[in-house]
N, C-alpha and C positions, 0 to 999 in steps of 0.2 A: 528430324527426330525430336529436337528440343522444342520446336513449335508445337508438335503433336502432344508432347508431354505437358506443356503449359496450358493447352486448351481446356482440359477439365478444371484446372485451377481457376482460370479466368471465368469459366461458366459458373463454378461454385460461388465466386466472388460476386458476379452479377446477380445471381439468384439470392445470395445470402443477404445483400443489403436491403432489399424491400421486405424480406421476411423478418430481419432484425428490427427494422423500423416498425413493422406491424406489431411485433411482440412488445416493443417499448410502449407503443400507444395502448396496447391491451392491458398491460400491468401497471404502467406509470413508474414513477420513482419509488424505490423501496427504502424503508427506514429499518435500520438494524435493530433487533434481529428479525429474520424472515423465516417462517415455517412453510415449507413447500407443500402446497395443496395439490391434489390430483389434477385439477383443472389447468394448472400451469406447468405440468410435466409433459414433455413431448417425447415420442418414441418412434424410431424408424429402424428397419433392419440394417445391419452392417453388411460389408462385402461378404463376410463369411455367412451371414444369414441369408443373403441372396443366393449364394452358391448352395447352401443347405436346402432352400426352398426349391431351386431348380433340380437338385438331386431327388427330392421327394416327388416332384412332378414326373420325373423320368421313371422312377420306380413305380409310381402309380400306373402310368401308361403301359409299362412292361407287364405288370401284374394283371391288368385287365386284358391285355392282348393275349397272354398265354394262360389266362384263367388260373393263375397261381395264387392260391389262397395264402400260402406262407409268405410270399412277397407282399401281398396286400396287407396282411397282418403286421408285418414288419414296418411297412410304410405308415400305417395308422399309429403304431406305437411311437415311431420317430416324430410324426407330426404332433402327437400329443405332448411329447417331451419339448418340442419347440414352442408349443402354445403355453405350457407351464413356464418355460424359461422367459418368455415375453412378459408374462404377468409378474414374475418375480423380479425382473429387471425394473419394471415400472414401480413395483412395491418397495424396491430398495431405496428409492428416493423419497417416496411419499412419507410425510411426517418429519423429515429431516429439518433441523433448525440451523441456519447459517447466520452468523453475526460478524461484524467487523471488530476485530480485537485490537489491532494497532496499525497505524499508518505512519511509517517512519519517513519523514521528509528527507529527500536526498539532495545532493548537489547535481547540477546539470552534467550529464555524461555518466553518472553513476546509476545504480538500480535502486528503485524504491522497494522496500520490504513491506509487503502487504500481508498481514497476519489475520486469518479468519478462524473463528471458533465453530466447530461442528458438534452438534449434540442431538440426541434423540430421546424424547420423553416417553415413548411408548414401550420401552423395554426390549425392542428388537435391535440386534446387531446389524449394522450396515457394512457391506464389504465393497472394496475397490471403488471408493468414492474419489472422483477426480475433479479438481478445481482447475480452471483454465481461463487465462486472459490472453487471447490470441494464441501464439505458439507456446507460451510459457505455461507449464503445468505443474501441479503438485498432487500427489496421490496419498490417500490415507484410508484407514478403516475406522469406524465409529463403534465403540463398545459402550453400551449404556451403563455398564458397571463402573466405568472409569470417569474421570473428569472430562469436561469438553475437550475434544481433540483439536489441537492447533495445527493449521496448515499455512505455510508461508510461501508466497509467490514473489519472485524477484522480477520487477517490471522495469525494463530499460527506460530511462528518461533523458532523451538527448538535449532538451532545451528547457530553459527556466519558464516559470509561469505559474498560474493558479488554475487548477483543473478540478474536475470531479473524477471519482474512481471510474475506470472503464468498466464495460459490461463484464460480469463474471458468469462463466458457464459452470454449472455443477452437473457432472456426467457420471454415468455408470454403465458398464457392460456386463455386470454380474447377472446370471451365473455362468453362462456358456459362451458369451461373446457374440451371440446371434443377433442381438438388438442393442441399440444405443439409446438410453433414456437420458434426457437432459432438461435443464431448466435454466433460464437466463435471469440474472439478478442485476438490477440497476440501482446500486446504492448511491444516495446523494451525499456521501461523505466527501469532503474536500481533500485535495492532494496538492500540496505546495512543493514546487521544485525550485531550490535556491540557485542563484548563479554559481558557476564554477569558480572557486577562488583562484586568483592569480598565484603563480609560483612564488613570487616575491613582491613586496609592496613597500614603497618609501614611507617614512613616518610623516603622515599628513595630519596629525592631531592638532586641533585648534582649540584653545581654551575658550569656554563660553564667557563673554564679558559679564553676564549677569551673576556669575559665580565668583568673580574676582574679590568681591567684598567679604565673602565668606571664608577666605583663606585664613589659616592660623599658622603660627610658627611651631606648631607641634610636629615633631619628627614622625614620619610614617611608621618607622620601626619601633617606636616606643609603646610597648604594650600597656604600661601602667597608666598613661595619661590619655590614650586614645579612647573614644567612645566605644563601648562594648554592647553587643546585642546578641540574642540567641542565634545559634547556627541555623541556617536555612539550606535546603537542598540546592546545590548548584554553586554555593560559595567556594571560593578558591581556598585550598588547604593552607596556602602560605599566609592567609589572613586569620587563621585560627589562633586565638590567644592561649598558647600552650601553658604559659605560666599560670594564668588564671584557672585553667582547667586542672592543673596539678594542685592548686590550692583549694578549689571548691568542688571539683568533680563535675562541673557543668561546662558543656562545650559552648564557648562564646567566640564571637568573630569581631575583629576590629572594624568598626564602621568608619570609613575614611571620608564620608561625605562632608564632614566638617573639619577635616584635617588637611595636612600636607599640601595638595594641589587641587586645582579645580578640575572638574570632569573634562574629558576630551570630546570634541565634536568632529565627526567625519562628514565632510561636505562634498557632494558630487561636483560642485563648481570648482573645487580646488584640485580636481583630478584632470590633468591635461590629456588631450587626445580627441579624435573625431569619432572613434568607434565607441558607441555607448555600452556595448557588451564588455569591451575591454575595461572601461572605466568602472562599470559595476563589479567586474571581477576584482579590481584593485580594492574597492570598498569592502567587498566580501572578505578578502584576505585581511584587511585591517580589523574588521569586526571579529573574525575568528581568532586572530592573534590577541586582540585586547581581551576577549572573553577568556582565553586560555591563561592570560596573566592575572585575571581577576580585576581589571581596571573598570572604572566608571567611565562611560562614554555615551554619546548621543549621535544622532544621524540626521542629516539634512539632505533632502532630495527635492530641490526646487522649493515649491511652496509647502511641501510636506515635511514635517519634523517629528522625530521620535525623541522624546525627552531623555535626558541622561539617566542611566541606571546601570545595573550589573546583574549577573546571574543568568541561569539558563533560559528563563522566560523572556528576559530582555533581549538576549541574543536571538531567540526565535522571532521576536517582534521586528527586530532590525532586518534580519534575513528575509522575512516575509515581505517587508516593504521593498527590498531590493528585487525580490522575485516578481512582484506585480508592477514594478515601475515601467510606465510607458506602454503597458499592454492592456487591452480590453479584457474584461472578465471572461 
């Protein structure tokens, strides 16, 4: 019984691969945003639609056999309703604009949050729009009177690396569920999956020899003598000069690049072990912890080096270097 149930699934998979490859060659890579044209919208009857068609065919044969005009009239009315439903299903997707709103890079083992924006510029409301990547789905309706509707898909990411967004299916079964209209979008947006950070990591920070001469005897906690600069997004709150803020009303941050201690460098060569993934996980934990503390740090991966820095953008650069280390694009 299990083998019989799995046979249709295997058949759909075998037929779906060449069809998906043909659709990719036909449309090519898509740049966000994409407006769905009629030529790239496909439509087929659903199981309910096939049963509906079989019922109409049976009613037609019975009406002709018994010369029952009432049965024939009802058959034609139901057939017309199905015909209108098919056109409305196709029309529900035509003119819909889909764009990539946000791609949140996850750690390996977590889910990537892919946010898409749906909008319609022709003034028509779309109903029961469904976005799907494999078995993961998100459903929404698009009202032209409102702002673009956001739909988020959680995509499992079991391993690290640099990828492109997988194929997105935009579907609709509106209004009666007799037909399924869909379109495939192949966005060329990158997706980076960071290594999963280790649960704990030893302190492997190594001071950069080139920065030793720039050390000063200024205490890191002395807000009055440390260099101050305007606050930037991603700066640690513990570095905010609250005394200077109270005096002048401007949010300033202590710049420790020329004070206290030299930046730390995390080097893959200093992490012991034969498993490269476990060593990258340790480096990932060190980077995440250093970023949370607001430290300045750098990264060395063999011949590749990320200069010392701090902040959210620097953290992302270091984690991206870990994600692509040793892997082909």
